[in-house]
C-alpha positions as CSV (number, residue, x, y, z in Angstrom):
1,M,10.2,46.7,3.3
2,E,9.6,43.0,2.4
3,A,7.4,41.7,-0.4
4,H,4.2,39.9,0.5
5,G,4.8,36.2,1.4
6,T,8.4,36.6,2.4
7,G,10.0,36.7,5.8
8,V,8.7,35.1,9.0
9,L,5.0,35.6,8.3
10,G,5.4,34.0,4.9
11,W,7.2,30.9,6.3
12,L,4.5,30.6,9.1
13,T,1.8,30.7,6.5
14,A,3.5,28.1,4.4
15,I,4.0,25.8,7.4
16,G,0.4,26.2,8.4
17,T,-0.8,25.4,4.9
18,L,1.4,22.3,4.8
19,G,0.1,21.2,8.2
20,A,-3.5,21.6,7.1
21,V,-2.8,19.5,3.9
22,L,-1.2,16.8,6.0
23,V,-4.2,16.7,8.4
24,A,-6.6,16.6,5.5
25,L,-4.7,13.7,3.9
26,Y,-4.7,11.8,7.2
27,I,-8.4,12.2,7.7
28,G,-9.4,11.6,4.1
29,V,-7.0,9.0,2.8
30,I,-4.6,7.5,5.3
31,R,-7.1,6.9,8.2
32,E,-9.5,5.3,5.7
33,R,-6.7,2.9,4.5
34,L,-5.7,2.0,8.1
35,Q,-9.3,1.1,8.9
36,E,-10.0,-1.1,5.8
37,P,-10.9,-4.7,6.7
38,S,-7.9,-7.0,6.9
39,L,-9.1,-10.6,6.8
40,S,-7.3,-13.9,7.7
41,L,-8.4,-17.4,7.0
42,S,-7.6,-20.3,9.4
43,F,-9.1,-23.5,10.8
44,V,-9.2,-24.8,14.4
45,K,-8.7,-28.5,14.0
46,L,-8.9,-31.3,11.5
47,D,-11.3,-33.4,13.5
48,P,-15.1,-33.7,13.4
49,P,-17.2,-31.7,13.5
50,D,-14.8,-29.1,12.0
51,A,-13.6,-31.5,9.3
52,L,-15.5,-34.3,7.6
53,E,-14.3,-37.0,5.1
54,V,-17.0,-38.1,2.7
55,P,-16.3,-40.9,0.2
56,E,-18.1,-40.3,-3.0
57,N,-18.7,-42.5,-6.0
58,K,-20.6,-40.9,-8.9
59,G,-21.4,-44.0,-11.0
60,T,-17.8,-45.1,-11.5
61,D,-15.7,-47.8,-9.9
62,K,-13.4,-45.2,-8.4
63,T,-14.2,-43.7,-5.0
64,T,-13.1,-40.2,-4.3
65,L,-12.6,-38.9,-0.8
66,I,-14.0,-35.4,-0.4
67,V,-12.9,-33.4,2.7
68,Y,-15.0,-30.6,4.1
69,I,-13.2,-28.2,6.5
70,H,-14.8,-25.5,8.6
71,L,-12.8,-22.4,7.9
72,L,-12.7,-19.4,10.2
73,V,-12.6,-15.9,8.6
74,A,-11.4,-13.2,11.1
75,N,-10.9,-9.4,10.8
76,K,-8.1,-7.5,12.5
77,K,-9.0,-5.5,15.6
78,A,-10.0,-1.9,15.1
79,R,-10.9,-2.5,11.4
80,R,-14.2,-1.8,9.8
81,V,-16.6,-4.7,9.3
82,A,-16.2,-6.4,5.9
83,Q,-19.4,-6.2,3.9
84,D,-20.4,-8.7,1.1
85,V,-17.3,-10.9,1.6
86,E,-16.7,-13.9,-0.6
87,V,-13.9,-16.3,0.3
88,I,-12.3,-18.2,-2.6
89,V,-9.8,-20.9,-1.8
90,T,-7.2,-20.8,-4.6
91,N,-4.6,-23.2,-3.3
92,V,-4.7,-26.3,-1.1
93,I,-1.8,-28.1,0.4
94,E,-2.0,-31.5,2.0
95,I,-1.2,-31.8,5.7
96,R,-0.2,-35.2,6.9
97,A,0.2,-36.2,10.5
98,H,3.4,-38.2,11.1
C-alpha cells in the first residue's frame, strides 16, 4: 500500500495544482502586463501646419528661431487606453534636408 500523495494519483494532483497556478499567474500578472499601454511618438511631416518656425526676440539683439512640431502619440493595438499621460521630450536631434 502506497502512502498518501505518491504514485499516479499524487503526480496527477501535483500537475493539476501546477496548471492551476500557471493559469492564475497568466490571468493575474502576465495578461495584465501584455495589455499595458505601449506608446510611440512620431510626426507626420515637417511642413505647416504640422511644423511652424517662429522667430523670437525677447528684448535682445539676437533672434532665436523657435520650432513647434505637432507630435503624434499612438498606442499599440489591443492595449488598454493610456490614462493621464504626460509626454516629455528629453532629447532632440536636428534633421536637415540635403
